[in-house]
Structure formats: C-alpha cells, structure tokens
TIRO-729893 format. One record per residue (C-alpha): residue in three letters; x, y, z. Coordinates in Angstrom, 2 decimals. Each point is the difference from the previous one (the first is absolute). Layout:
# TIRO-729893
@type ALA&u X&v Y&w Z
...
END
This chain:
# TIRO-729893
@type MET&u 170.61&v 61.28&w 122.28
@type LEU&u 1.24&v -3.07&w 1.82
@type ASP&u 3.22&v -0.90&w 1.73
@type LYS&u 1.40&v -3.12&w 1.62
@type SER&u -0.82&v 1.11&w 3.55
@type GLN&u -3.69&v -0.31&w -0.77
@type PHE&u 0.39&v -3.74&w -0.38
@type THR&u 1.09&v -0.34&w 3.61
@type GLN&u -2.99&v 1.57&w 1.74
@type HIS&u -2.60&v -2.74&w -0.02
@type ILE&u -1.85&v -1.14&w 3.09
@type SER&u 1.16&v -3.53&w -0.67
@type ARG&u 3.74&v -0.47&w 0.41
@type GLN&u -0.32&v -3.20&w -2.02
@type PHE&u -1.40&v 1.99&w -2.93
@type ASN&u 3.05&v 2.25&w 0.13
@type GLU&u 2.25&v -3.03&w -0.01
@type ASP&u -1.91&v -1.62&w -2.86
@type LEU&u 0.38&v 3.06&w -2.22
@type GLU&u 3.67&v 0.50&w 0.82
@type ASN&u 0.73&v -3.69&w -0.47
@type VAL&u -1.49&v -0.08&w -3.47
@type ARG&u 1.86&v 3.19&w -0.96
@type GLN&u 3.27&v -1.56&w 1.04
@type LYS&u -0.77&v -3.12&w -2.02
@type VAL&u -0.50&v 2.15&w -3.09
@type LEU&u 3.41&v 1.61&w 0.51
@type ALA&u 1.59&v -3.43&w 0.51
@type MET&u -1.58&v -1.18&w -3.24
@type GLY&u 1.30&v 3.13&w -1.69
@type GLY&u 3.52&v -0.70&w 1.21
@type LEU&u -0.18&v -3.52&w -1.38
@type VAL&u -1.15&v 1.31&w -3.38
@type GLU&u 2.78&v 2.61&w -0.07
@type ASP&u 2.50&v -2.80&w 0.58
@type GLN&u -1.57&v -1.92&w -2.89
@type ILE&u 0.56&v 2.95&w -2.33
@type THR&u 3.61&v 0.39&w 1.10
@type LYS&u 0.79&v -3.66&w -0.54
@type SER&u -1.86&v -0.21&w -3.31
@type LEU&u 2.08&v 2.92&w -1.32
@type GLN&u 3.19&v -1.68&w 1.20
@type ALA&u -1.09&v -3.23&w -1.67
@type LEU&u -0.65&v 1.84&w -3.26
@type GLU&u 3.25&v 1.94&w 0.08
@type ASN&u 2.11&v -3.08&w 0.76
@type LEU&u -2.25&v -2.60&w -1.70
@type ASP&u 0.03&v -1.85&w 3.32
@type GLY&u -2.27&v -3.04&w -0.22
@type ASP&u 0.27&v -0.84&w 3.70
@type LEU&u -1.03&v 3.49&w 1.04
@type SER&u -2.87&v -0.16&w -2.50
@type LYS&u -1.26&v -3.14&w 1.71
@type GLU&u 0.21&v 1.72&w 3.39
@type VAL&u -2.16&v 2.89&w -1.23
@type ILE&u -2.54&v -2.41&w -1.46
@type GLU&u -0.19&v -1.94&w 3.27
@type THR&u -0.37&v 3.22&w 2.01
@type ASP&u -3.13&v 0.84&w -1.96
@type LYS&u -1.80&v -2.78&w 1.90
@type LYS&u 0.77&v 1.84&w 3.25
@type VAL&u -1.32&v 3.26&w -1.45
@type ASN&u -3.23&v -1.72&w -1.02
@type SER&u -0.30&v -1.46&w 3.50
@type HIS&u 0.39&v 3.47&w 1.53
@type GLU&u -2.80&v 1.31&w -2.21
@type VAL&u -2.38&v -2.76&w 1.05
@type THR&u 0.82&v 0.40&w 3.70
@type ILE&u -0.43&v 3.78&w 0.00
@type ASP&u -3.18&v -0.23&w -2.07
@type GLU&u -1.49&v -2.44&w 2.51
@type GLU&u 1.00&v 2.26&w 2.89
@type CYS&u -1.69&v 2.97&w -1.67
@type THR&u -3.15&v -2.03&w -0.58
@type ARG&u -0.03&v -0.94&w 3.68
@type ILE&u 0.38&v 3.64&w 1.04
@type LEU&u -2.83&v 1.07&w -2.29
@type ALA&u -2.31&v -2.70&w 1.36
@type LYS&u 0.89&v 0.38&w 3.68
@type ARG&u 0.71&v 3.71&w 0.40
@type GLN&u -2.18&v 1.52&w -2.74
@type PRO&u 2.42&v 2.95&w -0.35
@type ALA&u -1.16&v 3.39&w -1.24
@type ALA&u 1.56&v 3.17&w -1.42
@type GLY&u 3.80&v -0.03&w 0.15
@type ASP&u 0.22&v -3.53&w 1.37
@type LEU&u -2.06&v -1.31&w -2.86
@type ARG&u 2.14&v 1.88&w -2.50
@type LEU&u 3.09&v -1.55&w 1.57
@type VAL&u -1.32&v -3.52&w -0.44
@type VAL&u -1.10&v 0.72&w -3.57
@type ALA&u 3.39&v 1.59&w -0.82
@type ILE&u 1.78&v -3.03&w 1.42
@type ILE&u -2.05&v -2.44&w -2.07
@type LYS&u 0.76&v 1.99&w -3.14
@type THR&u 3.68&v 0.44&w 0.87
@type ILE&u 0.69&v -3.70&w 0.53
@type THR&u -1.62&v -0.76&w -3.35
@type ASP&u 2.48&v 2.33&w -1.69
@type LEU&u 2.89&v -1.40&w 2.02
@type GLU&u -0.91&v -3.52&w -1.06
@type ARG&u -0.01&v 1.13&w -3.62
@type VAL&u 3.39&v 1.64&w 0.45
@type GLY&u 1.22&v -3.37&w 1.23
@type ASP&u -1.40&v -1.58&w -3.15
@type GLU&u 1.89&v 2.51&w -2.14
@type ALA&u 3.23&v -0.74&w 1.86
@type GLU&u -0.60&v -3.69&w -0.60
@type LYS&u -0.43&v 0.70&w -3.73
@type ILE&u 3.35&v 1.77&w -0.08
@type ALA&u 1.64&v -2.94&w 1.74
@type ARG&u -1.49&v -2.40&w -2.53
@type MET&u 1.22&v 2.18&w -2.86
@type ALA&u 3.49&v 0.03&w 1.54
@type SER&u -0.04&v -3.77&w 0.25
@type HIS&u -1.20&v -0.36&w -3.59
@type ILE&u 2.71&v 2.32&w -1.34
@type GLY&u 2.62&v -1.89&w 1.98
@type LEU&u -1.10&v -3.27&w -1.56
@type SER&u 0.11&v 1.49&w -3.51
@type MET&u 3.58&v 1.20&w -0.14
@type ASP&u 0.28&v -1.07&w -3.63
@type ASN&u -2.16&v 3.00&w -0.96
@type VAL&u 1.45&v 3.43&w -0.72
@type MET&u -0.23&v 1.92&w 3.26
@type PRO&u -1.09&v 3.62&w 0.49
@type SER&u 2.83&v 2.43&w 0.62
@type LYS&u 1.17&v 1.05&w 3.46
@type LYS&u -1.54&v 3.40&w -0.73
@type HIS&u -3.46&v -1.59&w -0.24
@type PHE&u 0.48&v -1.96&w 3.21
@type SER&u 1.24&v 3.17&w 1.70
@type ALA&u -3.13&v 1.89&w -1.04
@type VAL&u -2.22&v -2.77&w 1.38
@type MET&u 1.95&v 0.00&w 3.28
@type HIS&u -0.44&v 3.77&w 0.27
@type LEU&u -3.75&v -0.35&w -0.51
@type GLY&u -0.01&v -2.78&w 2.60
@type GLU&u 1.69&v 2.16&w 2.61
@type HIS&u -2.44&v 2.82&w -0.76
@type VAL&u -3.15&v -2.06&w 0.52
@type LYS&u 1.46&v -1.82&w 3.01
@type SER&u 0.60&v 3.41&w 1.59
@type MET&u -3.56&v 1.01&w -0.90
@type LEU&u -1.41&v -3.06&w 1.75
@type HIS&u 2.17&v 0.54&w 3.07
@type GLU&u -1.12&v 3.61&w 0.35
@type ALA&u -3.64&v -0.94&w -0.68
@type LEU&u 0.17&v -2.43&w 2.92
@type ASP&u 1.68&v 2.69&w 2.09
@type ALA&u -2.86&v 2.35&w -0.85
@type PHE&u -2.45&v -2.72&w 1.06
@type ALA&u 1.84&v -0.58&w 3.29
@type ARG&u 0.10&v 3.74&w 0.83
@type MET&u -3.33&v 0.91&w -1.63
@type ASP&u 1.90&v 2.65&w -1.93
@type VAL&u -2.10&v 1.50&w -2.78
@type GLU&u 2.75&v 2.28&w -1.30
@type LEU&u 2.44&v -2.90&w -0.37
@type ALA&u -2.71&v -2.09&w -1.67
@type LEU&u -0.60&v 2.78&w -2.51
@type GLN&u 3.73&v 0.34&w -0.72
@type VAL&u 0.35&v -3.73&w -0.63
@type ALA&u -3.04&v -0.05&w -2.28
@type GLN&u 1.55&v 2.77&w -2.08
@type ARG&u 3.09&v -2.16&w -0.57
@type GLU&u -2.06&v -2.50&w -2.00
@type THR&u 0.36&v 2.26&w -3.05
@type THR&u 3.77&v -0.48&w 0.07
@type ALA&u -0.41&v -3.77&w 0.19
@type ASP&u -2.30&v 0.05&w -3.02
@type LYS&u 2.46&v 2.09&w -2.01
@type GLU&u 2.90&v -2.29&w 0.90
@type TYR&u -1.98&v -3.08&w -1.01
@type ASN&u -1.03&v 1.52&w -3.33
@type ALA&u 3.63&v 0.90&w -0.78
@type ILE&u 1.14&v -3.53&w 0.84
@type ALA&u -2.71&v -1.50&w -2.19
@type ARG&u 0.94&v 2.18&w -2.98
@type HIS&u 3.68&v -0.90&w 0.28
@type LEU&u -0.68&v -3.71&w 0.38
@type ILE&u -2.35&v -0.06&w -3.00
@type THR&u 2.71&v 1.67&w -2.10
@type TYR&u 2.54&v -2.54&w 1.26
@type MET&u -2.23&v -2.93&w -1.02
@type MET&u -0.58&v 1.49&w -3.44
@type GLU&u 3.72&v 0.36&w -0.55
@type ASP&u 0.78&v -3.56&w 1.13
@type PRO&u -2.93&v -2.47&w -0.05
@type ARG&u 2.15&v -2.58&w 1.78
@type SER&u -0.42&v 2.08&w 3.17
@type ILE&u -3.81&v -0.12&w -0.01
@type SER&u -0.44&v -2.75&w 2.59
@type SER&u 2.28&v 1.46&w 2.67
@type VAL&u -0.96&v 3.61&w -0.73
@type LEU&u -3.68&v -0.76&w 0.41
@type ASP&u 0.75&v -1.44&w 3.45
@type VAL&u 1.78&v 3.22&w 0.92
@type MET&u -2.89&v 2.06&w -1.37
@type TRP&u -2.54&v -1.97&w 2.01
@type SER&u 2.17&v 0.55&w 3.08
@type ALA&u -0.04&v 3.75&w -0.64
@type ARG&u -3.76&v -0.15&w -0.43
@type ALA&u -0.31&v -1.80&w 3.35
@type LEU&u 2.01&v 2.77&w 1.64
@type GLU&u -2.20&v 2.67&w -1.57
@type ARG&u -3.02&v -1.80&w 1.47
@type ILE&u 1.65&v 0.04&w 3.44
@type GLY&u 0.11&v 3.79&w -0.31
@type ASP&u -3.73&v -0.05&w -0.74
@type HIS&u -0.68&v -2.04&w 3.13
@type ALA&u 2.13&v 2.36&w 2.11
@type ARG&u -2.14&v 2.90&w -1.22
@type ASN&u -3.14&v -1.97&w 0.87
@type ILE&u 1.23&v -0.38&w 3.58
@type CYS&u 0.58&v 3.75&w 0.16
@type GLU&u -3.58&v 0.57&w -1.11
@type TYR&u -1.21&v -2.23&w 2.85
@type VAL&u 2.04&v 2.07&w 2.47
@type ILE&u -1.74&v 3.17&w -1.19
@type TYR&u -3.36&v -1.75&w 0.29
@type LEU&u 0.86&v -1.24&w 3.50
@type VAL&u 1.10&v 3.37&w 1.36
@type GLN&u -2.30&v 2.40&w -1.85
@type GLY&u -2.90&v -2.23&w -0.98
@type LYS&u 0.42&v 1.07&w -3.63
@type ASP&u -0.07&v -2.47&w -2.88
@type VAL&u 2.68&v 1.20&w -2.41
@type ARG&u 0.05&v -3.05&w -2.24
@type HIS&u -0.16&v 0.72&w -3.74
@type LEU&u 0.95&v 3.64&w 0.52
@type SER&u 2.93&v 1.64&w -1.73
@type LEU&u 2.96&v 0.99&w 2.15
@type GLU&u -1.05&v 3.64&w -0.25
@type GLU&u -3.55&v -0.79&w 1.10
@type MET&u 1.32&v -2.17&w 2.83
@type GLU&u 2.19&v 2.82&w 1.29
@type VAL&u -2.83&v 2.51&w -0.10
@type MET&u -2.34&v -2.34&w 1.88
@type THR&u 2.50&v -0.96&w 2.69
@type HIS&u 0.87&v 3.65&w 0.66
@type ALA&u -3.61&v 1.20&w 0.01
@type ASP&u -0.34&v -0.34&w 3.78
@type ASN&u 3.01&v 2.24&w 0.64
@type ALA&u -1.27&v 2.56&w -2.50
@type ASP&u -3.31&v 0.27&w 1.85
@type LYS&u 1.68&v 0.77&w 3.28
END
C-alpha cells in the first residue's frame, strides 16, 4: 500500500518537488475540465451561443495542459528513472491526463450541440422534461469527476471505488434518456434534428462518467499496484479489499 507521504522521502529534494509539481498540474487541469462541463451544461440548458464559444476556446487550454504535463512526465522518466510507487505515480498521471483531455473533448461536443440547437430554433424542440433529465445526468457525472480527482489528490482507494460504482447509475440514466428521446422523435419527426443534438449531448455526458471511472481505476493502481481495468465492479471491490482481508 502507498500513501502520499512516501512521495516526499527522496534523497533529492528536487525530485520531491518535481513529483508534487506535476501532481498539482494534474489537479489544475482537472479543475479546468470541471469548469468546462459546468459551462457546457449551462450553454445547453440556456442555448447560450456565447458560452458555447467560451467552452470551445477553453478546450485549447486543456490540450495545452495535457502536452505540458506529458512532457514533464517524460522528463522525469528520463532523468529520475523512478521505480515502484514513483513509477506508478508517473504512469497514473499520464493515463489520467489522457482521460481528462477526452472529458474536455466531450464538454466541447456538448457546447457545439448547444450552439447548433440554438441556431435551429425553427425545429420542434425537446420538452423541458428531456432537458431536465440531461441536466440531472450532467450533474451526476460532474460530481463523479470531481470526486475521482479528489480520490487522486488524497490517494483514497475507498473513495475511488465508490465513484466507480456510480457509473452504473450514469449508464441507466443515459439509457432512459435515449429511450424517451427516440419515442419523442417517432411521435414527431420534425423534432429529429434538435432531439439528436440533445441525445448526442447525453451520450457525451455518459462518456464523461466512463472517464471518471477510468481515473478511479488509476488511483487503485497507483496506491495498491493492482490493475483493475476490465473488471466488473464486484471483482474490483474484491481485489481492492484483498489486502485488508489478509491482515
């Protein structure tokens, strides 16, 4: 098992600073992505074209963060040749920023959908009930991402496991939204264009939930050295609790 204190006990003070600096950059990138999600949801709810443009522009900053952090990790690998927990930290960071960048892409998609709907006001719009369901899903996955980043910051396996388990709820909410929207389009074909944009937005949110779970899996790998990718939630829980059971 690993905890944060073990990353502050290197002979080289500079190595300590390098690791902590790159961790903080990941959290800053995460905060930027969370803000993207918030604004993309607001843009969708209010069909705000200006806010959509802001989200789209912010994606360039997110991409820049990914490149910068990736380069820093490469430098650490080449210069410090980390082992054990330090190596897992660098690997987890590289994987995490990839998922964060993809979350940013999904937020950008939502913003583009909001802009497209706003420019197509002549189409029959989905009902407020459908928008409300999408907003609820959005708040759910945004909370998942926030707590996944919190688990990363605190190296909290239990929190990571709890967040991963919430992905099932996100999937169920998305499936319900999709069924309702398909029915709506069948009943009124004039709504197809705008409803499809809403459906793609819901799909983007469901994908954000997937990326939040991925980050949780990296936290478990970082702390316990266990690769829990592709496992069911039940298998993941058994594996993460195995160490405590042996004690």
